[in-house]
KEFI-607005 format. One record per residue (C-alpha): x, y, z; residue in one letter. Coordinates in steps of 0.02 Angstrom, whole numbers, padded with zeros to 5 digits, always signed. Example, Ala and Ser with C-alpha at 12.3 -4.5 7.8 and 13.67 -1.06 7.14 Angstrom:
// KEFI-607005
+00615-00225+00390a+00684-00053+00357s
END
This chain:
// KEFI-607005
+03161+01817+00447m+03217+01709+00304g+03230+01524+00277d+03294+01385+00389g+03298+01388+00577l+03222+01563+00590f+03083+01547+00464r+02914+01592+00540g+02995+01691+00682l+02923+01864+00713k+03023+01993+00803l+02953+02140+00908r+03052+02264+01013v+02970+02344+01164s+03000+02533+01180p+03047+02498+01361f+03196+02397+01295f+03274+02561+01226f+03227+02648+01389l+03322+02522+01492s+03473+02539+01377l+03470+02725+01402l+03451+02711+01594l+03592+02587+01607y+03701+02696+01499t+03667+02850+01605l+03680+02768+01775f+03814+02636+01742g+03807+02449+01735g+03781+02437+01549l+03909+02298+01528f+03822+02192+01666g+03652+02224+01588y+03716+02167+01417l+03787+02008+01495v+03616+01975+01578a+03523+02013+01421f+03631+01891+01325a+03603+01755+01454a+03413+01782+01447v+03415+01784+01258s+03509+01616+01254l+03382+01553+01377h+03242+01595+01254e+03345+01521+01111m+03342+01356+01206g+03154+01364+01210h+03152+01409+01026y+03261+01270+00962v+03167+01137+01059i+03000+01213+01000a+03057+01199+00819r+03108+01019+00847i+02939+00987+00926a+02852+01053+00771g+02811+01237+00808a+02822+01336+00649r+02760+01510+00701s+02839+01599+00852m+02855+01776+00909r+03003+01850+01007v+02989+02016+01097c+03141+02105+01161l+03099+02173+01336m+03200+02269+01467p+03238+02107+01560y+03287+02009+01403g+03170+01919+01281a+03008+01827+01285t+02956+01689+01164l+02775+01656+01122a+02721+01500+01016i+02575+01536+00907e+02463+01380+00882g+02475+01209+00959e+02633+01110+00979t+02692+00944+01057n+02808+00909+01202h+02768+01072+01289f+02855+01015+01449g+03018+00987+01357a+03006+01163+01281i+02983+01238+01454l+03130+01145+01530l+03245+01191+01380a+03265+01367+01442g+03331+01335+01619p+03432+01188+01556l+03518+01301+01427t+03573+01415+01566n+03638+01273+01665l+03733+01204+01514v+03808+01377+01494l+03862+01375+01677v+03944+01205+01654s+04032+01262+01499f+04099+01422+01584a+04153+01323+01737l+04246+01203+01624s+04336+01346+01536v+04381+01422+01705s+04450+01255+01763w+04557+01235+01608i+04605+01421+01607l+04599+01484+01790p+04641+01663+01737e+04476+01670+01641s+04367+01650+01799y+04374+01834+01834g+04294+01869+01668l+04169+01726+01674l+04115+01743+01859k+03975+01868+01816g+03913+01764+01673f+03908+01606+01779i+03816+01700+01918k+03682+01776+01803i+03647+01611+01717n+03622+01524+01886l+03504+01661+01941i+03404+01651+01778i+03390+01462+01789a+03333+01471+01974t+03210+01614+01952v+03129+01534+01802n+03097+01378+01897l+02996+01469+02033l+02810+01412+02031p+02756+01581+01966a+02658+01608+01805y+02715+01649+01673p+02891+01585+01721l+02938+01415+01663d+02914+01336+01836g+02734+01403+01846g+02695+01338+01676r+02768+01167+01715l+02668+01158+01877l+02510+01192+01779r+02558+01063+01653l+02590+00927+01788i+02453+00969+01914v+02283+01016+01842k+02153+01121+01936g+02090+01295+01963r+02179+01301+02131g+02349+01276+02049v+02311+01409+01919e+02266+01534+02055l+02421+01492+02154f+02536+01517+02004t+02451+01683+01961e+02462+01751+02138v+02635+01685+02184f+02727+01812+02073p+02672+01950+02193v+02794+01878+02325l+02957+01878+02222p+02896+02034+02134g+02873+02132+02297s+03041+02066+02361l+03126+02119+02199a+03047+02290+02209l+03100+02315+02389f+03279+02259+02350l+03290+02369+02192s+03262+02524+02299f+03368+02457+02443r+03518+02424+02334y+03481+02542+02184d+03472+02394+02068n+03388+02429+01900l+03386+02243+01853s+03282+02201+02005l+03165+02347+01969f+03133+02288+01792f+03108+02109+01853f+02980+02163+01978s+02886+02260+01843l+02891+02105+01734f+02809+01998+01868l+02677+02129+01913f+02635+02166+01733s+02605+01982+01699y+02494+01969+01855c+02386+02107+01786l+02392+02045+01607e+02342+01870+01663s+02191+01936+01759a+02136+02042+01610l+02159+01901+01481k+02072+01770+01582r+01906+01828+01505v+01869+01848+01320n+01786+02021+01308r+01668+02046+01159r+01537+02164+01098r+01362+02109+01058g+01383+02158+00877s+01532+02043+00854d+01503+01879+00759p+01479+01723+00866l+01643+01638+00814y+01738+01775+00903t+01685+01696+01069l+01802+01550+01032l+01966+01602+01110r+02084+01482+01197n+02197+01517+01344d+02377+01457+01347e+02328+01286+01412e+02213+01265+01259g+02048+01283+01349r+01905+01399+01290i+01898+01556+01391k+01742+01620+01475p+01669+01773+01386a+01598+01938+01439r+01484+02018+01311v+01448+02204+01312k+01268+02230+01249l+01190+02378+01158s+01090+02429+01312d+01253+02466+01404g+01249+02310+01511g+01345+02147+01492s+01326+01963+01524c+01449+01822+01564r+01462+01661+01468l+01551+01507+01537s+01662+01403+01422p+01526+01272+01413f+01399+01402+01361a+01516+01468+01230v+01537+01294+01159t+01352+01261+01162e+01304+01423+01070l+01437+01395+00937c+01371+01220+00902l+01188+01280+00904k+01194+01431+00794y+01281+01498+00637p+01450+01565+00686r+01436+01727+00585d+01276+01784+00671e+01291+01929+00794a+01318+01874+00974i+01181+01987+01040e+01050+01921+00919e+01086+01746+00979i+01079+01798+01159l+00906+01872+01127k+00847+01707+01057k+00912+01622+01213e+00831+01754+01320k+00994+01799+01399i+00988+01977+01470r+01114+02099+01549s+01184+02055+01711g+01153+01869+01687k+01279+01729+01693r+01249+01588+01571y+01324+01425+01627k
END
C-alpha cells in the first residue's frame, strides 16, 4: 500500500462487510453503523501504529461487518502495549469529544453517539474473552492451559447475551457482534491443531499458535486413519529427520500407527 506508515500493510474485505452495509441501508441505522465502524477502525489504527513502532513490518487488515481486525504476521516486541493501544485509543477519543463538548456545549448532541460507541468498544475489548484484547492480555500475563480454556469459552457468555438482545431489540450491531464471538470460538477450536496429510513434508508440522508455541498436529494417513502428535513430538521428529521427507514415511520409521498419540 505504498511507502511510509502503510508499507507492508495488506488489506482484505470480507463479503459480509458489504452485506452489513446493504442490511443497514435497507433497515435503517446506516449513519450509526458508520460511526461505530469508524470508531472500531480507529481502535485498530491504534494497534497498528504501536505495532509499527514496536517493529512489526507485515500486517493484515480485514474489514468485517463489525469493523476491522488487525493481524500481525511474524514476531514482534511489546505485544502487551500493542493490545492496550486499541482500547486506549477509544478512551482518548472519548476524552477529546468530551473536551470539545465542554468548550462547545451545542456540539454534545452530535458527539453523544460517538462518545457512547467508543466507551462500549473500549469496555467490550477489555473483556477476558479471546480474541478480544482483554483475553489476549490475560493470556500474556497469566500462563497456563486453564487460562487459555477460560478465555476461549468465555466469549460464549457475551455472545449469547448479544444474540438474545439483538432479537429482543432488533439490533443488527449486536447480532453481528454475537456472530463475531461465536465464529472466533469455532475458529479457535479448529486452529488449535495443525492438520496435515501423511504425504506432506515434515517441516509443515512446524506451525505456531498466536502465543508463539508449536501446535500439536493431527496427521491423516494413507490408510484412512490418523494419529496425533504433541508439540514435543513434532519438535523431536523435526530435529531427528530431514525436514523435506514425507511425514508418513517418518512415522513408519518410528512405528507410529493410526489411532496412536505420540507424546
